C-alpha positions in Angstrom: 30.2 -16.5 82.5 33.9 -17.1 83.2 36.4 -14.7 81.9 40.1 -14.5 82.5 41.0 -11.7 85.0 43.9 -9.5 84.7 46.0 -7.8 87.1 44.6 -4.4 86.0 40.9 -5.7 86.8 41.9 -6.6 90.3 41.7 -3.0 91.6 39.6 -2.7 94.8 37.5 0.3 93.2 36.3 -0.5 89.8 33.5 2.1 89.9 34.5 4.9 87.6 37.2 2.9 85.6 35.9 4.2 82.4 36.0 7.9 83.7 39.4 7.4 85.0 40.6 6.0 81.5 39.0 9.0 79.7 40.7 11.5 82.3 43.9 9.8 81.8 43.8 9.9 78.1 42.7 13.5 78.2 45.7 14.4 80.3 47.9 13.2 77.8 46.1 15.3 75.0 44.6 11.9 73.5 40.8 12.6 72.4 38.7 9.6 72.6 35.2 9.1 71.1 32.7 7.7 73.3 32.3 5.0 70.6 35.6 3.7 71.6 34.2 3.1 75.1 31.5 0.4 75.4 30.8 -0.7 79.0 27.3 -1.9 77.8 25.6 -0.4 81.0 24.3 3.0 82.1 24.4 5.4 85.2 20.9 4.0 85.9 22.4 0.4 86.0 25.2 1.2 88.3 22.7 2.8 90.5 20.8 -0.6 90.3 23.9 -2.4 91.5 24.5 0.2 94.3 20.9 -0.5 95.8 21.6 -4.2 96.2 25.0 -3.7 97.8 25.2 -5.1 101.2 26.8 -2.4 103.3 28.5 -4.5 105.9 30.3 -7.7 104.9 33.1 -9.2 106.6 36.1 -10.7 105.0 36.2 -14.5 105.4 39.7 -16.5 104.9 39.5 -18.8 101.7 36.5 -16.7 100.3 35.5 -14.1 97.8 32.8 -12.1 99.3 30.9 -10.0 96.6 28.5 -6.8 96.9 25.5 -9.1 97.4 27.0 -11.0 100.4 27.5 -14.0 98.1 30.6 -16.2 99.8 32.6 -18.0 97.0 35.4 -20.4 98.0 38.5 -19.8 96.0 39.3 -23.4 95.8 36.3 -23.9 93.4 37.8 -21.2 91.1 40.6 -21.0 88.6 44.1 -20.2 89.8 43.9 -16.6 88.3 40.6 -15.9 90.1 41.9 -16.9 93.7 43.7 -13.6 94.0 40.5 -11.9 94.5 40.0 -13.5 97.8 38.5 -10.7 100.0 35.7 -8.3 99.9 34.6 -6.9 96.5 32.7 -3.7 95.5 30.2 -3.7 92.9 31.0 -5.3 89.8 31.8 -2.2 87.6 32.9 -2.9 85.0 33.0 -6.3 86.2 34.5 -8.8 88.7 36.5 -12.0 88.8 34.1 -14.0 86.6 31.3 -11.8 85.0 30.7 -8.4 83.4 28.7 -5.8 85.1 25.6 -6.4 82.6 25.3 -10.0 83.6 24.6 -8.8 87.1 22.3 -6.1 86.0 20.2 -8.8 84.1 19.8 -10.8 87.2 18.9 -7.8 89.4 16.1 -6.8 86.7 14.8 -10.1 86.9 14.5 -10.0 90.8 13.0 -6.3 90.5 10.3 -7.7 88.1 9.5 -10.9 90.2 6.5 -11.4 92.1 5.9 -13.3 95.3 8.4 -15.9 94.3 11.9 -16.1 92.4 12.4 -19.1 90.2 15.7 -19.3 88.4 17.6 -22.1 86.2 21.1 -22.0 85.5 22.1 -24.4 82.4 25.9 -25.0 82.6 25.8 -24.0 86.0 29.5 -24.6 87.0 29.7 -23.7 90.9 26.2 -22.1 90.7 27.0 -18.4 90.9 23.7 -17.2 89.4 21.7 -19.5 91.6 23.1 -18.1 94.9 23.4 -14.6 93.8 19.5 -14.7 92.6 18.7 -16.3 96.1 20.6 -13.5 97.9 19.0 -10.7 95.9 15.6 -12.0 96.0 15.5 -12.2 99.8 16.7 -8.7 99.9 13.5 -7.9 98.2 11.7 -9.9 100.8 10.9 -12.8 98.6 11.3 -16.0 100.6 9.9 -18.5 98.1 12.9 -19.2 95.9 13.3 -22.2 93.7 16.7 -23.1 92.2 17.3 -25.2 89.3 21.0 -26.0 88.3 22.1 -28.2 85.5 26.0 -29.3 85.3 27.5 -32.0 83.7 30.9 -32.2 85.3 30.9 -34.1 88.2 33.7 -31.9 90.2 31.6 -28.6 89.2 28.7 -30.1 90.4 30.2 -30.9 93.8 31.4 -27.1 93.7 28.0 -26.1 93.1 26.5 -28.3 96.0 29.1 -26.7 98.3 28.4 -23.2 97.2 24.9 -23.4 98.1 25.8 -24.9 101.7 28.2 -22.0 102.2 25.6 -19.5 101.6 22.8 -21.1 103.7 20.9 -22.9 101.0 20.2 -26.5 101.4 20.9 -28.4 98.1 18.5 -31.0 99.0 15.7 -28.4 98.9 16.7 -27.4 95.4 16.7 -28.9 92.1 20.2 -29.9 91.0 20.8 -32.0 88.1 24.2 -33.6 87.0 23.4 -33.7 83.1 24.4 -32.0 80.0 22.0 -29.7 78.3 20.9 -30.7 74.5 18.3 -30.9 71.9 16.8 -34.4 73.2 17.3 -36.9 75.8 20.3 -39.3 75.3 23.9 -39.9 76.6 27.1 -37.9 75.7 30.8 -38.2 76.3 32.2 -35.5 78.8 36.0 -35.2 79.1 37.5 -36.4 82.4 39.4 -33.4 84.0 41.9 -33.9 86.8 41.7 -30.3 88.0 38.2 -29.0 87.0 38.7 -25.7 89.0 41.0 -24.5 86.1 38.8 -25.9 83.3 35.7 -24.0 82.5 35.3 -24.3 78.7 34.3 -28.0 78.3 31.0 -29.3 76.5 29.6 -32.7 76.0 30.7 -34.7 73.0 27.6 -36.1 71.1 27.6 -39.7 70.2 26.5 -40.3 66.5 26.7 -43.6 64.3 30.2 -43.0 63.7 31.3 -42.4 67.3 32.2 -39.1 68.8 30.5 -36.2 66.9 33.3 -34.6 64.7 32.4 -31.2 65.6 32.4 -31.8 69.4 35.7 -33.9 69.1 37.5 -30.8 67.1 36.4 -28.3 69.8 37.7 -30.7 72.8 40.7 -32.3 71.1 42.8 -34.2 73.5 40.6 -33.5 76.5 38.3 -36.4 75.1 41.4 -38.8 75.6 39.7 -39.9 78.6 36.0 -39.2 79.2 32.9 -40.5 81.1 29.4 -40.6 79.9 26.7 -38.2 81.0 22.9 -37.8 80.6 21.8 -35.1 78.1 18.6 -33.5 79.0 16.7 -31.0 76.5 16.3 -27.5 77.7 12.6 -27.7 76.7 11.8 -30.5 79.0 13.3 -28.6 82.0 11.3 -25.6 81.2 8.3 -27.7 81.4 8.9 -28.0 85.2 7.6 -24.5 86.1 4.8 -22.5 84.7 7.0 -19.2 85.0 10.7 -18.7 85.3 11.8 -15.3 86.4 15.3 -15.9 85.2 17.2 -18.6 82.9 20.9 -18.3 82.6 22.5 -20.1 79.7 26.1 -20.8 79.3 26.8 -23.9 77.4 30.0 -23.3 75.4 28.9 -23.0 71.8 25.5 -24.7 71.9 23.5 -21.6 73.1 21.6 -20.7 70.0 20.5 -24.5 69.2 19.2 -25.3 72.6 17.3 -21.8 72.8 16.0 -22.3 69.4 14.9 -25.8 70.2 13.3 -24.5 73.5 11.7 -21.4 71.8 8.1 -22.3 72.6 8.7 -22.8 76.1 11.1 -19.6 76.4 8.2 -17.6 74.9 5.6 -18.6 77.2 7.3 -19.2 80.4 10.6 -17.0 80.7 10.7 -13.4 81.8 14.4 -12.9 81.8 17.2 -14.7 79.8 20.8 -14.0 80.3 23.1 -15.9 77.8 27.0 -16.1 77.6 28.0 -16.3 74.0 31.0 -18.0 72.7 31.6 -16.5 68.9 30.4 -13.5 67.1 28.5 -15.8 64.8 26.5 -17.1 68.0 26.2 -13.4 68.9 24.4 -12.6 65.8 22.4 -15.8 65.5 20.9 -15.0 69.1 20.1 -11.5 68.3 18.4 -12.6 65.1 16.5 -15.3 66.8 15.2 -13.4 69.8 14.6 -10.1 67.6 12.4 -12.2 65.5 10.6 -13.7 68.3 9.7 -10.0 69.9 12.1 -10.2 72.8 13.8 -7.0 74.1 17.6 -6.8 74.1 18.3 -4.8 77.1 22.1 -5.4 77.2 24.9 -6.8 75.2 28.6 -7.2 74.8 30.1 -9.3 72.0 32.4 -12.1 72.7 36.0 -11.5 72.1 38.2 -13.8 70.1 41.8 -14.5 68.9 41.7 -15.3 65.3 43.6 -18.7 64.7 44.1 -19.7 61.1 42.9 -23.2 60.4 40.8 -23.6 63.3 37.6 -25.3 62.3 35.2 -24.0 64.9 34.7 -20.4 65.5 34.1 -21.0 69.2 37.4 -22.6 69.4 38.6 -19.1 69.1 36.8 -17.6 71.8 38.9 -15.4 74.3 36.2 -14.2 76.4 32.4 -14.6 76.5 29.9 -12.2 75.4 26.5 -11.5 77.2 23.1 -10.9 76.1 20.2 -9.9 78.6 16.8 -10.4 77.0 13.5 -9.3 78.5 10.3 -11.1 77.4 7.5 -8.5 77.0 4.8 -11.2 77.2 5.6 -11.7 80.8 7.3 -8.6 82.1 
């Protein structure tokens, strides 16, 4: 999940941000109900992050080095994120691209893994959760790591390949697919982006009898003035490739409820942990309704944040910051 970092979030020590905020408010005689502060994680979750923190991490010019030791090239990131170059502490309440609970969901899936760690990232971007999963699994002595990344944008796909190489992972030995995720096999239009490092909100435009699907055209707007065609692969088909997935991470810019519902049989029988980036309040609710009915356990969540814009057709077009849901499948773990 990519969010837009603010200057205030760039402080080196994020641990205790909520405590500091409460302290400052108390000093000014402002009484704040705990209901007004919603981090989405507990002290035990912060301790889990601490347990995986690599103690000795050297800075490297041109890279962000996170608490797991993952190195990320700043040239693969948006301009606003490049100021994070250097060594980061644990992501509390978040870091340059994700909330704390997204990392907590990842680490919980690693803790519950067996003698291997298998992860799928849909809408993978530069593949942050593939590499983070591999690093965390190897901390636990798990050497059999299989990574599946699906990304439609050709520049983002190159970022993902390079990100694996930068972190000692051979892309040729993993399963990287340049394609969009949908409900059925086919083709779709994908906007041709000149500067893909500064665009992380695109999604495929389906092709129907009248041309470009109206909803997708509304979401993408002028971005579709130039486009390429990409393959579309159903999530259900990808999930058939492994008998068990320790983690599936989904960030598909508004299609998350549709693709999950379409692949529900495979999710229920094969996936231990599911981390979903959400892109509207309606999608937040749709996913809670779907997985609650199916008996999954919602371990963490924070809703998406949006700016209301009168007249906009699609709710996901108002999205300002992605939400996150972390689901555990009690059938498997």
